[in-house]
N, C-alpha and C positions, 0 to 999 in steps of 0.2 A: 504494500500500500504506500502510495506516494505521500509526501508531506501535504500536498494540496487536498488529497482525499481524506487524510487524517483530520485536517482542519475542518473539512466539511462535516465529517462525522461528529466532531466535538461541538461545532456550531449547532447542529440539529439536536444534539443531546441537551444543550442549554435551552433551546427552544422548547423541547419536550418537558424539561424540568421547571419551566417558568411558573406553573402553579405553586410549586413548593417555595419558590422565591417570593411569590405574591403572599403566601400564607405566613412567611417568616419575617419578622418575629410575630408570634401569635398573641400579642398583647390585646387586652380587651379595649373596646372603644365605648364612649358614652352611650351611643345608640346606633340603631341600624342605619340611620341616615349618614352618619360619619363612616360607618363600615362600607356602605355602598360607594361613597366618594373615594375612600382609600383603595378599595378593590378595583374600581373603575380606572383610576390612574395607573395602578400597577399592571392591570391587564392591557391598558393602552401602551405602557412601556414594553410589555411582552409582544404586542402587535408590531410596534416600531422595530424591535429587535428582529422579529421574523421578516419584516419588510426589508431590512438591511441585508439579512442573509439571503433572501430571495433575489434581491437586486444583484448582489455580487455573484451568486451561484448561476443565475440566468445569464449574466455576462460572460461567465467562464465556459458555459456549455458548448457554444460553437467551436471553441478552440480545444476543449477537453471533454468530448462527449462520452465520458466514462459513466458506468452505471451509478456510481456513488455521487458524482457531481449532478447528474440528472435527477437522482432521487432527492438530493439536498434542495435543489431548486423547486421541485414539485412539493416537497413537504413544507418548506418555508412559505410557499404561496398559499398553502392550506392554513398555516398558522396565523398569518397576518390578519385576514378578515375574521377568522374564527375567534381569535383572542379579543378582537373588537366586539364581536357578538357576546362573548362571555362577560365582558365589562358591562354591556348594556343589560344583561340578564340580572345584574346585581340589584336593579330597581325592583325586580319581582321578589327576590329573596336573596339575602346575603349568604352566599354559599360558594364553596370551591368546586362544587360538582360540575358546573359548565366548563371550568378551566381544565379539569381532569378529562372531560370528554374531548376537549380540543387537543390535549396532550396525546390522548390515545389515537385520535384521528391523524395527528402529525406522524406519530410512530408508525401506524399502519401504512400511511402513504409512503413514507420513506422506505420501509421494508418491501412493500409491494412493488413500488416503482423501481427500486434497485434490482429486485429479482426479475421483473419483466424485462428490464433493459438488458440484464446479463443474459437472459435466455434468448431474446431476439437477436442481440448482437448487432454489429454494423454501426454505421455513423448516425443512428437515430438520436434526436435530441428532445423528443417529447413536446414539440412546440404546440401542437393542437391540444394535448392534454393539459398543458399549463394554462392555455387560454380558457379551457373549460373550467378548470379549478378556480381561476380568477373570477369568471362570470358567476359561477354558482356561489362562491364564498362571498363576494361583494353583494350579490343579490340577497343572500341570507341576512347580512347586516342591515340592508335597506329595509327588509321586511320587519325585522326586530325593531328598528328605529321608529317605524310607524305603527307599532302595536302599543297598546296600553301596558304599563304607564309611561313608557319611554316617549311617546309622541306628545305627552303633555309638557315636555321640556323642549323649548325652541332649539337650543344647540344640538340636541339629539336628532331633531328633524333635519337640521343642516347636515349632520353626519350621514343620515340616511340618503339625502339627495346626492352627496358626494359619492357614496358607494354605489348608488343606483346609476349614476352617470358612467362610472368606470365599468360596472357590470354590463350596461348597454353597449358601451364601446367595444368590450371584449366579445360580446355576443354577436354584434354586427361583423366584427373581424372574422369570427368563425364562419358565419354564413357566407360572407364574400370570399373567404379562402376556398370554400368548396364550390361556390357558384361561379366565380370568374377566374380564380387562381391568383396566386401572389404576384404573377408577372403582369397582370392587367393594370392599365394606367390608373383606374379608379382606386384599386387596392393600394397601389404604390403611393398614391397621393394622400389618401386618408390615413394610411398606417405606416408612413415613412418613419424612420428613426427620429427625425426632427419633430414631426407632428406628435408622435407618441411621447417624446421627451417633454415637449411644451405642455401637453395635457397632463402628464404625470406631475410635473413641477407645480402647475397651477392647483391641481387637486390635492397634492400633499401639503402645499402651503395653506390652502383652505381648511384641510383636515387638522393641521396644527392649531389654527385659530379656533376651530370648532371644539377641539379637546380642551383648550384653555377656557373657552366660554362655558363648556360643560362643567369644568371644575368649579367655576364661579357659581353656576346655577346649583350644583350639588351642595356647595357650601351654604348657600342661602337656604336650600331645602333642609339641610341638617340643623341649621339654627332654628328654623320654624318647628321642626320636630322636637328639639330640645326645649323650646319655649312651651309647647303644649304639655310635654311630660312634666316639666317643672311646675306648671300651673296645676296639673292633676295631683301631683304630690303635695302641693300647697293646700289644695282643697281637702285632701285626706287629713292633713294636719289640723286644719282650721274647722272643718265640718264633721270630722270623724269618719267620713265615708265618701266614696264616689260611686255613682251608679253608671254602669257600662252596659249598653245594649249592643249585642252582636247580631246583625241582620244578614242572613245569607239567602241567596237565591240559587238553590242547588239544581234547578232545572235549566240553567243557562246552557249547559253542554247539549242537552236534548233540543232546546230551542235552536241553537246554532246549527245542529245537524239537520233538523227538520225544516227550518224556515230561513236559514242563512245567518251570516254574521251580523248584518245590520239590525235584524230583529233582536238578536241577543244583546247587542250594544244598547238598543233603545230601551229594552226592559231593564237592564242594569242601570242605565242612566236615570230612568224613572224612579227606581228605588232610591238612588242617591239623592236626587232632587227632592223627593218626598221627605226624606230625613232632614235635609237642610231647611225645608220650609216649616216642618213641624217643630224642629229644635234649632232655630237659627243661632242661638247663643251657646250651643253645646260644642264640645271639641269633636271634630270629625276626622276619621282616618280609615283607610281601607284600600282594598284592591278589587279587581273584577270579581263579582259574585259574593263579596264579603265586605260589609260596611260596619264600622265600629263608631259609636257615638258615646260620649260621656257627659254627665251632668253632675253638679255638686250635690252632696248629701245622698241619703238613702231615699230615692224617689221611685215612683212607679208611674209610667206613662201608659195608661190603660188602653188607649186606642192606637198605639204605635203600629202593631202588626196589621190592623185593619186599614190604616192609611197607606202603608207601603203596599199591601196586596192590591188595594184599589188602584194605586198609581201604576203598578206593573200591568194590571189588566187593561188599562187604558193606553199603554205605551204604543201598541201596534194594533190599530183598529181591525185590520183584516186577519189577525192571528186567531185561528180557530181554537188554539190551545189556551187562549188568554185567561179564561175563567178557572183553569185548573193549575195555573202557575203556583208552585209552592213557595212560600216565604217562611223561613225558619228564624224565629226570634228567641234569643237567649239573654236573660238578664243576670247581671252580676252586681252584687253590692260589695265593693272592695274597701277594706279597712286597713290595708298595709301596703307598703311599697312592693313587698314580695308578691302579693296578690295582683297588684297592678302590672308588675313585670310579666306575670303569667298570662295576662289577657290582652293588654294594650300593645299594639304593634310598635316595635322599636324601643319599648321601655327598658328592655334588658339587652346587654351586649350579646352579639351573636354567639351561639354555642351554649347559652345559659337559659334558653327558652324552653326548658323541659319541665317546668313547674306546672302543676295541674290545680285549678281552682275547683274545689268541691263544695257541696252545700254546707259542710261544717266550716270550711275555711273562707268561703266567700259568697255564700248564699246565691246559688244558681236558682232563679225563680222560674 
């Protein structure tokens, strides 16, 4: 094995080990909002590292079309957008699981690509395969960026647009490569090294700005989460209790499968808006299909479930299923910070949310 090939193996090993670097040191953070910001930035760094490795390896492939160099280029091209996807997934749940999925995908791509290249032999450089990997990977990031909750953050939408542009550029390049050939004037004009370089520089610059902007947005989000948590703790100290209602719409998956995504979004949004209208001064937090509200003291909102159920039934007028939509409401009367951490999203550092609130410890009504 040459020094160049050994360097490629070591570079891919670092890319594969990126989740371990993201997780270390495993110090706790005040809330899930700060954990999401920290992990997003670290996964963005892993994506940048993958991009650098991909750029160098891809540039070396034409001169050194060996299986290891080809495999390194392909694997790094998987890691770049995939680690960006893992960073965005932190808004759904602070977890290393998406990162390890990416690490596994990078490892499988490297081994498979090296094996296939070695078996096929000859001066193949996997050009079309790399274009496909870029198109699929960038398209996946774009889809994640425009899903909830990522799409509620403007810089994440910008990241989605950037990746969508590059995914479309790569997809068009694949189509024209097979349709007209790389020697056609149209192909050589649109995908010349100069054109590709200018587009790449512009998109990478915009992506750097978007990541910085995302960091600022996630910092603001973390401060808002901290403010709410501190206010709830203060309510427990001053009023002796905080009443938390967890409102779930378990039928969303069924509605999405039977009537489409827009219907499911409309039903979920109706539930959220009903809670805001009924309890405008309450603390609100939640995700798709699960909404959490908190009010000071030990209170009971008698008509809460009826109001939410009526709102979901009116969300989509032509939905035949609307009268049967299930709304599950659980009430907690929390009298300690430990009980709050077990129920309220982001109240406890990641990895410590395994407490269970029971009727004896927190009054599930």
